[in-house]
C-alpha atoms as one frame of an Amber mdcrd trajectory, in Angstrom:
protein
 -15.677 -15.119 -24.259 -14.252 -11.936 -22.696 -11.275 -13.303 -20.782  -9.403
 -10.729 -18.671  -5.957 -11.393 -17.219  -3.215  -9.169 -15.880   0.474  -9.620
 -15.072   1.451  -9.409 -11.409   5.040  -8.241 -10.884   6.637  -8.643  -7.469
   9.679  -6.639  -6.397  11.903  -9.633  -7.270  10.319  -9.782 -10.736  11.023
  -6.085 -11.252  14.656  -6.420 -10.190  15.066  -9.172 -12.801  13.361  -6.912
 -15.371  15.876  -4.118 -14.703  14.131  -1.684 -12.357  17.535  -0.592 -10.970
  18.978   0.291 -14.387  19.536   4.028 -13.936  20.489   4.804 -17.535  17.290
   3.260 -18.910  15.200   4.905 -16.206  16.684   8.325 -17.049  15.929   7.701
 -20.737  12.321   6.921 -19.814  12.009  10.006 -17.604  13.419  12.166 -20.399
  10.768  10.794 -22.748   8.056  11.646 -20.208   9.340  15.209 -19.865   8.898
  15.636 -23.607   5.315  14.382 -23.351   4.699  16.825 -20.494   5.837  19.670
 -22.731   3.560  18.435 -25.528   0.621  18.284 -23.099  -0.302  14.680 -23.984
  -1.156  13.619 -20.443  -3.831  13.858 -17.762  -3.503  13.768 -14.005  -6.239
  14.202 -11.414  -8.524  17.169 -10.844 -10.323  19.494 -13.213  -7.006  21.117
 -14.106  -5.504  17.681 -14.945  -2.410  18.489 -12.862  -3.344  17.446  -9.327
  -0.764  15.251  -7.626  -3.389  12.985  -6.075  -6.178  12.634  -3.530  -5.027
  12.095   0.054  -6.530  10.506   3.137  -5.105  12.539   6.005  -5.941  11.086
   9.399  -7.432  13.268  12.167  -5.471  14.314  15.233  -8.132  12.732  17.458
 -10.988  10.296  16.845 -13.824   8.803  18.875 -13.645   5.563  16.860 -11.248
   3.036  18.448 -10.068   1.514  15.166  -9.511   4.703  13.182  -5.834   5.702
  12.779  -4.783   9.123  14.015  -2.378  11.624  12.491   1.363  11.170  12.676
   4.407  12.416  10.752   4.263  11.292   7.112   1.108   9.249   7.817  -1.356
   9.173   4.938  -2.732   7.327   1.927  -2.707   8.871  -1.543  -4.428   7.732
  -4.742  -2.622   9.069  -7.823  -4.424   8.403 -11.141  -3.158   9.494 -14.563
  -3.166   8.974 -18.316   0.153   9.117 -20.183   0.160   9.505 -23.968   2.984
   9.419 -26.474   4.273   5.922 -27.150   2.996   4.797 -23.736  -0.775   5.322
 -24.193  -1.598   3.894 -20.794  -3.786   4.722 -17.801  -2.975   3.796 -14.252
  -2.650   4.678 -10.621  -0.119   4.616  -7.827  -1.605   3.770  -4.421   0.667
   5.150  -1.732   0.568   4.433   1.995   3.009   6.070   4.399   3.743   5.681
   8.108   7.020   6.946   9.519   6.811   4.327  12.307   7.137   1.433   9.845
  10.952   1.041   9.841  11.359   1.014  13.617   8.183  -0.826  14.616   7.543
  -3.222  11.729  10.786  -3.600   9.790   9.055  -2.136   6.719   9.841   0.840
   4.491   8.160   4.081   5.550   6.049   3.934   2.383   4.403   0.910   0.801
   3.328   1.458  -2.807   1.520  -0.449  -5.547   1.024   0.488  -9.195  -1.813
  -0.539 -11.501  -1.625  -0.177 -15.296  -4.836  -0.178 -17.353  -5.753  -0.324
 -21.017  -7.183   3.166 -21.704  -9.853   1.826 -24.087 -11.209  -1.343 -22.448
 -10.280  -0.136 -18.923  -8.980  -3.641 -18.091  -5.946  -3.949 -15.839  -2.874
  -5.123 -17.731  -0.468  -5.204 -14.797  -0.363  -4.826 -11.028   3.080  -4.370
  -9.549   5.159  -3.508  -6.516   5.799   0.222  -6.557   8.575   0.959  -4.062
  11.612   0.504  -6.308   9.811   2.022  -9.297   8.946   5.121  -7.264  12.417
   5.494  -5.745  14.162   4.992  -9.083  12.035   7.437 -11.045  12.341  10.009
  -8.239  16.124   9.719  -8.200  16.487   9.534 -11.984  14.314  12.583 -12.754
  17.241  14.772 -11.555  19.422  12.685 -13.876  17.547  14.221 -16.804  18.273
  17.679 -15.385  21.970  16.802 -15.100  22.051  15.779 -18.774  21.096  19.333
 -19.731  22.437  21.444 -16.870  25.253  19.441 -15.270  28.849  20.554 -15.699
  30.682  17.682 -17.342  33.811  18.469 -15.315  31.959  17.830 -12.014  34.133
  15.787  -9.678  32.230  15.801  -6.366  28.681  15.298  -5.155  27.092  16.194
  -1.822  24.089  14.283  -0.517  21.731  15.545   2.182  19.550  12.594   3.175
  20.445   8.939   2.731  17.174   7.109   2.014  16.089   4.994  -0.983  15.558
   8.027  -3.239  19.119   9.161  -2.603  20.368   5.714  -3.601  18.649   6.123
  -6.939  20.089   9.635  -7.259  23.598   8.251  -6.724  23.009   5.775  -9.561
  21.755   8.632 -11.760  24.753  10.860 -10.965  27.118   7.951 -11.672  25.388
   7.337 -15.018  25.262  10.955 -16.244  28.452  12.359 -14.696  30.970   9.492
 -14.641  33.751  11.936 -13.728  32.434  12.286 -10.170  35.141  10.823  -7.940
  34.027  11.683  -4.393  30.645  11.753  -2.673  29.971  13.402   0.686  27.047
  12.081   2.738  25.068  13.876   5.455  22.215  12.322   7.447  20.417  13.148
  10.685  22.520  10.454  12.367  26.201  10.005  11.477  25.924   6.210  11.570
  23.312   6.353   8.796  25.633   8.518   6.701  28.531   6.120   7.306  26.430
   3.124   6.270  25.305   4.957   3.154  28.886   5.894   2.253  29.830   2.216
   2.403  26.940   1.370   0.095  28.102   4.042  -2.391  31.611   2.557  -2.469
  30.356  -0.997  -2.962  27.688  -0.129  -5.536  29.570   2.384  -7.701  33.238
   2.234  -6.737  33.150   5.977  -5.991  34.986   7.114  -2.870  32.459   8.296
  -0.272  32.679   9.953   3.137  30.206  10.696   5.918  30.267  14.277   7.225
  28.694  15.955  10.248  28.125  19.483   8.939  25.441  20.236   6.340  27.200
  23.456   5.371  30.527  21.717   4.780  28.825  18.919   2.869  27.000  21.302
   0.516  30.103  23.464   0.013  32.049  20.425  -1.207  29.627  19.417  -3.981
  29.742  20.178  -7.693  26.358  18.448  -7.530  24.196  18.833  -4.419  21.243
  16.475  -3.926  18.743  17.173  -1.155  16.339  14.292  -0.542  15.443  14.356
   3.139  12.280  14.425   5.229  13.096  16.313   8.432  10.346  17.575  10.717
  11.090  21.134   9.573  12.465  22.059   6.120  16.217  22.448   5.878  17.578
  25.993   5.582  20.275  26.674   2.990  22.383  29.732   2.280  23.411  30.580
  -1.249  26.971  31.345  -0.132  27.488  27.685   0.780  27.083  26.541  -2.824
  29.935  26.355  -5.320  29.835  28.454  -8.466  28.651  26.261 -11.339  27.076
  23.666  -9.049  23.757  21.933  -9.705  21.367  21.735  -6.738  18.771  18.967
  -6.972  15.800  19.692  -4.710  13.867  16.446  -4.449  12.487  17.578  -1.092
  11.424  21.103  -0.065  13.840  23.503   1.568  13.924  27.056   2.852  16.699
  29.360   1.686  17.874  32.950   1.708  16.657  35.263  -1.049  19.959  35.091
  -2.946  19.468  31.354  -3.458  16.231  31.942  -5.380  17.027  35.271  -7.029
  20.630  34.934  -8.231  20.663  31.424  -9.718  19.179  29.540 -12.648  15.899
  27.807 -11.791  14.087  24.937 -13.519  10.934  23.061 -12.431   9.832  19.535
 -13.203   6.378  20.814 -14.248   5.259  24.376 -13.560   1.617  23.462 -14.271
   1.555  21.056 -11.331   3.093  23.721  -9.109   0.359  26.118 -10.261  -2.163
  23.548  -9.044  -0.388  23.394  -5.673  -0.391  27.186  -5.539  -4.124  27.449
  -6.273  -4.870  24.759  -3.701  -2.957  26.702  -1.047  -4.874  29.880  -1.887
  -8.084  27.888  -1.440  -7.220  27.166   2.199  -6.348  30.793   2.833  -2.544
  30.830   2.922   0.124  30.242   0.310   2.384  29.096   3.142   0.130  26.046
   3.576   0.921  24.551   0.173   0.823  20.825   0.931   3.894  20.012  -1.169
   6.132  22.023   1.169   7.098  24.784  -1.270   4.896  27.452   0.331   7.808
  29.735   1.303   9.067  29.769  -2.294   5.578  30.498  -3.625   5.332  33.377
  -1.134   8.408  35.001  -2.700   6.600  34.844  -6.036   3.414  36.240  -4.535
   5.366  39.151  -3.046   6.930  39.931  -6.426  10.465  39.078  -5.295  10.894
  36.380  -7.942   9.125  35.634 -11.265   5.828  33.765 -10.947   5.344  30.185
 -12.105   4.119  31.179 -15.574   7.522  32.735 -16.207   9.551  29.775 -14.944
  11.133  27.015 -17.031   9.793  23.443 -17.067  12.209  20.575 -17.715  10.031
  19.286 -20.557  10.499  22.531 -22.489  14.268  22.096 -22.205  13.997  18.523
 -23.494  11.892  19.728 -26.450  14.316  22.579 -27.212  11.869  25.328 -26.251
  14.184  26.538 -23.477  17.938  26.420 -22.919  19.888  24.110 -20.656  23.131
  25.316 -19.076  24.581  28.285 -20.930  27.009  29.626 -18.308  29.671  27.393
 -16.789  29.811  29.221 -13.453  26.091  29.817 -12.871  24.465  27.825 -10.094
  21.521  25.833 -11.453  18.605  24.820  -9.213  16.121  22.023 -10.010  12.784
  21.904  -8.156  11.008  18.567  -8.457   7.944  17.335  -6.574   7.346  14.091
  -8.451   4.452  13.078 -10.685   2.742   9.735 -11.061   3.279   9.953 -14.838
   6.871   8.876 -14.281   5.797   5.873 -12.179   3.434   4.769 -14.933   6.097
   5.217 -17.600   8.841   3.286 -15.798   6.331   0.650 -14.689   5.075   0.274
 -18.267   8.602  -0.133 -19.658   9.328  -2.796 -17.039   6.007  -4.509 -17.822
   7.046  -4.674 -21.493  10.427  -6.126 -20.542   8.808  -8.671 -18.231   6.508
  -9.804 -21.031   9.547 -10.467 -23.200  11.551 -12.284 -20.535   8.719 -14.253
 -18.940   8.902 -12.613 -15.515   5.789 -12.244 -13.380   2.630 -14.221 -12.724
  -0.500 -14.212 -14.883  -3.636 -13.710 -12.792  -7.159 -14.072 -14.100 -10.164
 -11.927 -13.232 -12.634 -13.932 -15.317 -12.995 -16.133 -18.377 -16.306 -14.440
 -19.089 -17.871 -11.862 -16.728 -20.872 -13.243 -14.884 -22.916 -10.041 -15.183
 -22.292  -7.818 -18.183
């Protein structure tokens, strides 16, 4: 007999297992950063650092049923192996359509995660991925704040008020409990006001919606940018407080001083090298599909150190590079997200669900018909 079963975990199951626990999620992300520094991982592509393989729909099609291009409309398959104490393979399957919230009452993105035994290749769990993805994305900056955040930070400024920013609020509250006021800026003031109310109810921190991006950023000891506008936001270095941490979960454009006069740390420089090479392959560094093309162009022009000279967060975690060393220096964190963190947080939740009895066992076969 070669019975194969896996554990299905719905979003409700994951909430019961603790998917919204920011402190534990930050701990898990910190562990993954160490593994990244060690090199005990594989992602897609021959360089083992590709973010994923995308289906991008055409602008026009002669086939009536084929979808056509739209903002944030795509599917992405993101496979990976994560070593260390995890020793797991898996994939995040990611579908995105910006019309979902208004037309269907759904999140913009709908995600699922599969975990596999790396030896037998059998699935061990299949789970809802939305909360896992949002939490790991928001808690990755929490690791940065553990090493670079000023412990006397009292204010935070948020640009963007989606699910990832919710997770970032939980991470800020966990790592910097002295933060007493949060300023919220969204494309529409009513969204910012609604988000500010959520912050107050969820964390007890005073929160306020603001109209001006410049004023919002200038008020923050921590600035978190997690927004998906049609065009990247433009930021001036002079807006940012001395000693502030700027968390770039989504791409921006900025003046040269922003990049050249501040501390800079990346989630994983090797993945950004893969983005860079991919952009060169299509003939323009400005076409980097992760949105950081303008920053890469500064490197290409010799205005800032290239990626091989930049710091990765994993090296800081492993003690190979320093965290904050100057109280008044502005520290910038560039993060594009990696499926390794989804697998890690999903695997930890799978382990917790096994212990608490959450989820549903599903069977593929008692004995495969054709071997």
